[in-house]
C-alpha positions as semicolon CSV with decimal commas, in nm:
position;residue;x (nm);y (nm);z (nm)
1;X;4,273;8,709;9,860
2;X;4,175;8,489;10,134
3;X;4,516;8,347;10,150
4;X;4,906;8,429;10,235
5;X;5,219;8,280;10,343
6;X;5,435;8,425;10,645
7;X;5,774;8,517;10,681
8;X;5,794;8,082;10,815
9;X;5,679;7,946;10,492
10;X;5,353;7,874;10,664
11;X;4,993;7,888;10,444
12;X;4,769;8,127;10,650
13;X;4,390;8,180;10,600
14;X;4,146;8,424;10,659
15;X;3,822;8,343;10,826
16;X;3,533;8,526;10,988
17;X;3,582;8,285;11,280
18;X;3,919;8,444;11,404
19;X;3,805;8,835;11,584
20;X;3,911;9,115;11,475
21;X;4,127;9,190;11,783
22;X;4,356;8,887;11,740
23;X;4,421;9,007;11,361
24;X;4,496;9,302;11,435
25;X;4,741;9,244;11,662
26;X;4,829;8,988;11,432
27;X;4,928;9,252;11,172
28;X;5,170;9,371;11,397
29;X;5,392;9,091;11,421
30;X;5,350;8,890;11,148
31;X;5,454;8,962;10,776
32;X;5,262;8,796;10,512
33;X;5,350;8,733;10,119
34;X;5,140;8,656;9,860
35;X;5,128;8,260;9,737
36;X;5,202;8,297;9,360
37;X;5,484;8,681;9,310
38;X;5,578;8,616;9,670
39;X;5,552;9,005;9,742
40;X;5,426;9,176;10,060
41;X;5,058;9,205;10,133
42;X;4,905;9,382;10,402
43;X;4,632;9,241;10,620
44;X;4,332;9,423;10,569
45;X;4,039;9,414;10,865
46;X;3,763;9,696;10,802
47;X;3,437;9,743;10,869
48;X;3,280;9,713;10,487
49;X;3,475;9,405;10,410
50;X;3,533;9,096;10,559
51;X;3,974;9,055;10,702
52;X;4,111;8,980;10,358
53;X;4,481;9,055;10,199
54;X;4,580;9,281;9,930
55;X;4,917;9,347;9,824
56;X;5,110;9,678;9,922
57;X;5,258;9,786;9,604
58;X;5,084;9,707;9,271
59;X;5,174;9,346;9,116
60;X;5,024;9,161;8,800
61;X;4,841;8,938;9,039
62;X;4,658;9,228;9,076
63;X;4,528;9,244;8,748
64;X;4,566;8,827;8,683
65;X;4,369;8,730;9,041
66;X;4,208;8,894;9,349
67;X;4,295;9,190;9,459
68;X;4,036;9,426;9,456
69;X;3,778;9,172;9,544
70;X;3,426;9,311;9,624
71;X;3,233;9,225;9,989
72;X;3,030;8,998;9,805
73;X;3,314;8,778;9,609
74;X;3,499;8,772;9,963
75;X;3,201;8,661;10,222
76;X;3,067;8,389;9,921
77;X;3,383;8,277;9,861
78;X;3,447;8,187;10,229
79;X;3,100;8,069;10,256
80;X;3,128;7,847;9,999
81;X;3,442;7,706;10,161
82;X;3,307;7,709;10,484
83;X;3,039;7,430;10,291
84;X;3,254;7,215;10,157
85;X;3,405;7,183;10,486
86;X;3,086;7,132;10,637
87;X;3,031;6,835;10,403
88;X;3,393;6,653;10,513
89;X;3,475;6,680;10,145
90;X;3,920;6,781;10,015
91;X;3,881;7,135;9,954
92;X;4,185;7,430;9,949
93;X;4,087;7,765;9,921
94;X;4,259;7,985;9,665
95;X;4,513;7,733;9,561
96;X;4,797;7,858;9,307
97;X;4,841;7,596;9,011
98;X;5,203;7,703;8,901
99;X;5,184;7,457;8,584
100;X;4,837;7,673;8,469
101;X;4,944;8,029;8,580
102;X;4,560;7,962;8,747
103;X;4,462;8,027;9,135
104;X;4,054;7,921;9,096
105;X;3,876;8,001;9,452
106;X;3,821;7,690;9,545
107;X;3,982;7,364;9,440
108;X;3,801;7,011;9,529
109;X;3,864;6,665;9,531
110;X;3,591;6,457;9,523
111;X;3,590;6,073;9,370
112;X;3,907;6,073;9,222
113;X;3,837;6,378;9,066
114;X;3,920;6,766;9,090
115;X;3,661;7,042;9,055
116;X;3,734;7,426;9,028
117;X;3,465;7,624;9,195
118;X;3,484;7,987;9,028
119;X;3,220;8,239;9,210
120;X;3,132;8,468;8,942
121;X;3,062;8,865;9,030
122;X;3,211;9,076;8,792
123;X;3,226;9,069;8,437
124;X;3,430;8,802;8,258
125;X;3,474;8,861;7,874
126;X;3,418;8,472;7,692
127;X;3,739;8,447;7,545
128;X;3,853;8,478;7,939
129;X;3,590;8,212;8,039
130;X;3,725;7,954;7,786
131;X;4,142;8,016;7,814
132;X;4,050;7,986;8,207
133;X;3,861;7,642;8,116
134;X;4,102;7,591;7,851
135;X;4,356;7,583;8,111
136;X;4,160;7,335;8,328
137;X;4,041;7,146;8,128
138;X;4,429;7,013;7,999
139;X;4,473;6,997;8,376
140;X;4,187;6,703;8,437
141;X;4,045;6,986;8,676
142;X;3,651;7,025;8,616
143;X;3,520;7,373;8,590
144;X;3,225;7,481;8,808
145;X;3,110;7,879;8,718
146;X;2,876;8,020;9,005
147;X;2,780;8,385;8,941
148;X;2,638;8,590;9,140
149;X;2,260;8,635;9,216
150;X;2,105;8,960;9,070
151;X;1,935;9,188;9,273
152;X;1,561;9,149;9,183
153;X;1,512;8,837;9,090
154;X;1,150;8,616;9,254
155;X;1,073;8,309;9,286
156;X;0,828;8,086;9,105
157;X;0,780;8,083;8,713
158;X;0,892;8,386;8,536
159;X;0,958;8,517;8,213
160;X;1,317;8,688;8,301
161;X;1,583;8,856;8,176
162;X;1,929;8,699;8,151
163;X;2,189;8,931;7,959
164;X;2,487;8,769;7,748
165;X;2,726;8,772;8,059
166;X;2,501;8,544;8,309
167;X;2,461;8,305;7,976
168;X;2,830;8,177;7,981
169;X;2,721;7,980;8,306
170;X;2,430;7,825;8,120
171;X;2,460;7,430;8,231
172;X;2,327;7,178;7,958
173;X;2,238;6,852;8,108
174;X;2,058;6,560;7,897
175;X;1,724;6,723;8,034
176;X;1,733;7,064;8,084
177;X;1,921;7,413;8,079
178;X;1,969;7,549;8,388
179;X;2,165;7,827;8,597
180;X;2,303;7,757;8,974
181;X;2,365;8,111;9,130
182;X;2,455;8,215;9,497
183;X;2,357;8,553;9,723
184;X;2,655;8,499;10,006
185;X;2,404;8,768;10,149
186;X;2,090;8,583;10,208
187;X;2,369;8,228;10,210
188;X;2,108;8,085;9,990
189;X;2,192;7,913;9,616
190;X;1,947;8,033;9,318
191;X;1,832;7,779;9,094
192;X;1,699;7,957;8,695
193;X;1,600;7,593;8,579
194;X;1,395;7,440;8,315
195;X;1,525;7,713;8,085
196;X;1,350;7,799;7,761
197;X;1,428;8,092;7,530
198;X;1,187;8,365;7,389
199;X;1,347;8,654;7,230
200;X;1,698;8,843;7,223
201;X;1,796;8,743;7,648
202;X;1,429;8,689;7,704
203;X;1,398;8,343;7,910
204;X;1,128;8,182;8,087
205;X;1,269;8,026;8,389
206;X;1,149;7,836;8,727
207;X;1,378;7,990;9,015
208;X;1,415;7,823;9,346
209;X;1,579;7,916;9,643
210;X;1,823;7,645;9,813
211;X;1,981;7,755;10,134
212;X;2,317;7,688;10,164
213;X;2,303;7,445;10,485
214;X;2,077;7,203;10,268
215;X;2,299;7,226;9,930
216;X;2,571;6,898;9,887
217;X;2,833;6,825;9,626
218;X;2,793;6,727;9,333
219;X;2,560;6,966;9,402
220;X;2,175;6,958;9,391
221;X;2,047;6,895;8,995
222;X;1,657;7,116;8,956
223;X;1,367;6,891;8,891
224;X;1,220;6,915;8,544
225;X;0,892;7,045;8,507
226;X;0,523;6,918;8,619
227;X;0,285;6,973;8,278
228;X;0,102;7,148;8,508
229;X;0,433;7,418;8,565
230;X;0,497;7,311;8,153
231;X;0,071;7,470;8,074
232;X;0,231;7,767;8,325
233;X;0,513;7,857;8,054
234;X;0,300;7,801;7,731
235;X;0,061;8,027;7,852
236;X;0,326;8,333;7,965
237;X;0,520;8,221;7,633
238;X;0,170;8,269;7,386
239;X;0,147;8,583;7,582
240;X;0,446;8,730;7,506
241;X;0,409;8,585;7,107
242;X;0,146;8,777;7,108
243;X;0,280;9,135;7,225
244;X;0,540;9,034;7,029
245;X;0,403;9,017;6,723
246;X;0,190;9,339;6,783
247;X;0,498;9,489;6,844
248;X;0,679;9,348;6,499
249;X;0,366;9,528;6,300
250;X;0,428;9,890;6,449
251;X;0,847;9,863;6,473
252;X;0,867;9,744;6,128
253;X;0,973;10,030;5,862
254;X;1,049;9,766;5,538
255;X;0,669;9,675;5,545
256;X;0,604;9,351;5,279
257;X;1,018;9,339;5,242
258;X;0,938;9,214;5,634
259;X;0,994;8,823;5,568
260;X;0,736;8,769;5,855
261;X;0,497;9,050;5,739
262;X;0,581;8,883;5,385
263;X;0,524;8,521;5,519
264;X;0,188;8,632;5,731
265;X;0,048;8,816;5,402
266;X;0,163;8,569;5,140
267;X;0,046;8,254;5,338
268;X;-0,324;8,453;5,410
269;X;-0,303;8,399;5,774
270;X;-0,448;8,646;6,054
271;X;-0,099;8,791;6,240
272;X;-0,260;8,791;6,602
273;X;-0,466;8,490;6,562
274;X;-0,208;8,237;6,399
275;X;-0,243;7,823;6,402
276;X;-0,150;7,653;6,705
277;X;0,183;7,499;6,510
278;X;0,306;7,814;6,430
279;X;0,581;8,021;6,694
280;X;0,576;7,696;6,921
281;X;0,868;7,697;7,210
282;X;1,156;7,433;7,085
283;X;1,498;7,359;7,319
284;X;1,739;7,505;7,174
285;X;1,579;7,750;6,977
286;X;1,789;8,008;7,100
287;X;2,126;7,915;6,865
288;X;1,881;8,078;6,612
289;X;1,837;8,447;6,769
290;X;1,497;8,475;6,661
291;X;1,161;8,429;6,828
292;X;1,000;8,102;6,723
293;X;0,730;8,280;6,487
294;X;0,979;8,460;6,285
295;X;1,156;8,158;6,143
296;X;0,860;7,914;6,174
297;X;0,592;8,109;5,975
298;X;0,924;8,201;5,723
299;X;0,956;7,792;5,658
300;X;0,572;7,765;5,555
301;X;0,676;8,064;5,313
302;X;0,911;7,912;5,223
303;X;0,775;7,592;5,102
304;X;0,510;7,750;4,947
305;X;0,725;7,942;4,766
306;X;0,895;7,572;4,659
307;X;0,625;7,371;4,676
308;X;0,822;7,164;4,860
309;X;0,578;6,926;5,150
310;X;0,741;6,863;5,486
311;X;0,655;6,534;5,471
312;X;1,005;6,564;5,146
313;X;1,171;6,812;5,386
314;X;1,495;6,695;5,434
315;X;1,898;6,838;5,507
316;X;1,962;6,954;5,221
317;X;1,605;7,183;5,203
318;X;1,688;7,307;5,552
319;X;2,013;7,430;5,431
320;X;1,821;7,610;5,146
321;X;1,611;7,747;5,393
322;X;1,858;7,863;5,660
323;X;2,039;8,032;5,342
324;X;1,730;8,158;5,201
325;X;1,607;8,304;5,502
326;X;1,988;8,433;5,594
327;X;1,952;8,228;5,933
328;X;2,358;8,111;5,992
329;X;2,348;7,766;5,896
330;X;2,510;7,601;6,168
331;X;2,470;7,229;6,320
332;X;2,271;7,364;6,563
333;X;2,051;7,558;6,397
334;X;1,976;7,277;6,144
335;X;1,888;7,047;6,406
336;X;1,644;7,268;6,588
337;X;1,488;7,321;6,243
338;X;1,463;6,942;6,231
339;X;1,339;6,926;6,465
340;X;1,054;7,207;6,444
341;X;0,976;6,945;6,095
342;X;0,961;6,671;6,360
343;X;0,701;6,806;6,525
344;X;0,459;6,882;6,258
345;X;0,557;6,569;6,081
346;X;0,432;6,347;6,400
347;X;0,125;6,600;6,421
348;X;0,036;6,500;6,061
349;X;0,078;6,897;5,977
350;X;0,079;6,899;5,599
351;X;0,040;7,349;5,547
352;X;-0,102;7,595;5,701
353;X;-0,480;7,515;5,636
354;X;-0,468;7,231;5,918
355;X;-0,691;7,249;6,140
356;X;-0,529;7,047;6,503
357;X;-0,619;7,090;6,822
358;X;-0,417;7,298;7,050
359;X;-0,409;7,009;7,322
360;X;-0,283;6,832;7,085
361;X;0,011;7,013;7,000
362;X;0,116;7,081;7,357
363;X;0,139;6,758;7,471
364;X;0,411;6,690;7,191
365;X;0,559;7,027;7,290
366;X;0,597;6,910;7,694
367;X;0,749;6,565;7,549
368;X;0,953;6,668;7,392
369;X;1,039;6,942;7,615
370;X;1,147;6,618;7,847
371;X;1,337;6,435;7,549
372;X;1,668;6,360;7,692
373;X;1,871;6,578;7,424
374;X;2,064;6,437;7,198
375;X;2,435;6,396;7,256
376;X;2,580;6,356;6,866
C-alpha cells in the first residue's frame, strides 16, 4: 500500500520522487497507521519493490486489500496515479470507502462522475469481481479494471490465447470488444482490440501499444478494423479452421456419433473444402463456446433432418436446434444463431449446395463485424 496516516492524522502518500534516504530517516521519527483498520504500519524501503507500507501485525486488511503487493502492482498503481495528476484530474490514491468496505487503487472524479480504477495483477475469482463491481455500482461509481499485460505479446494482428481470467476484463462497446492492459515496466498500455472468438481460449485480435505519456482520460478507444485488416483476420481464421477440422478427425473417438462428422457425412460435404459460408466468424459467438464450423454445419444438417427451409427459420426453430444439438439455449446463443441465419437469408443461401463467391460472403462478414451491436 502507498497511503498511510501519521500520529497527527495526516494523510501521507508515498511516491518515487521521495529519496530513499529521506524515507529511511522518516521511519525513525514517524509512526504510520492503516487508513482502514488503524493498526500500525511499517514503512519498507528496499531494492526489489518501490517504497511501500505493510502491516506490522496480521490484520483482516491483509486478506481484503493490498498487503503482499507485487512490484508490478505497486509501480503500476503509482504510474497511473501520476498520469491522472499530469492530466490535472481530481484523483485519490487508495481511498478507503467505509460504506462499501472497499479500497480501489484509484478514485477519479471527472465530469460529475466517479470512476474506480483497479490495476489487477493477480488472479481474481469471478464472484469477487462481480461483488466488487456491485459495490461500486451501488455507490454510482463506474469501475474500470486494467489487467496487467502478459509477459509475451506481440504487436500486430495475431491469433492469441486469452485465458478465462483475462477474458473477465473484455470491454464491449457498440462496435467491438477490446481489452486495455498496462505494463508498468515498459510504461505502456496494451490494447487487444477488435477481439474475434475462434474456439476455447483462442482469439484473433489487433495488438497495439500506447506509451503512458500519450494516454488520456476518458481512455482512448481503439479504432475499428479497415477492410484490409479484416482480410488478414479471415486468413488467420480460415487457417485455424482448416487445422481444427484436420485435428477433429484424428481426435474424434465417437465416429458417426460425433455431430460434426455425422453432419458432414449426411450432407455429403468434403471436410476440408466446405462451402465458404459454413464456419464463418460472427461477433459474440464465444457464448456458444464452439468453433463456428461445429454448430453451423450442424444447423444445415438439422434443417435437412426436419425439412425446414432457411427462409422459414424463426425463434422457435432456433430454440429447437439449440436443444437438439445440446447447446445451452440462452438469449445470447439464440441471437448469434439468428445472426447467422440472417447472413444466409441476405446472401440467398438456401442449402449447402448453394454456389456463392467467397468475396460476397467476406463483404457481408465485414459489414456485420463493423455493425453497431444491439443493446437489447
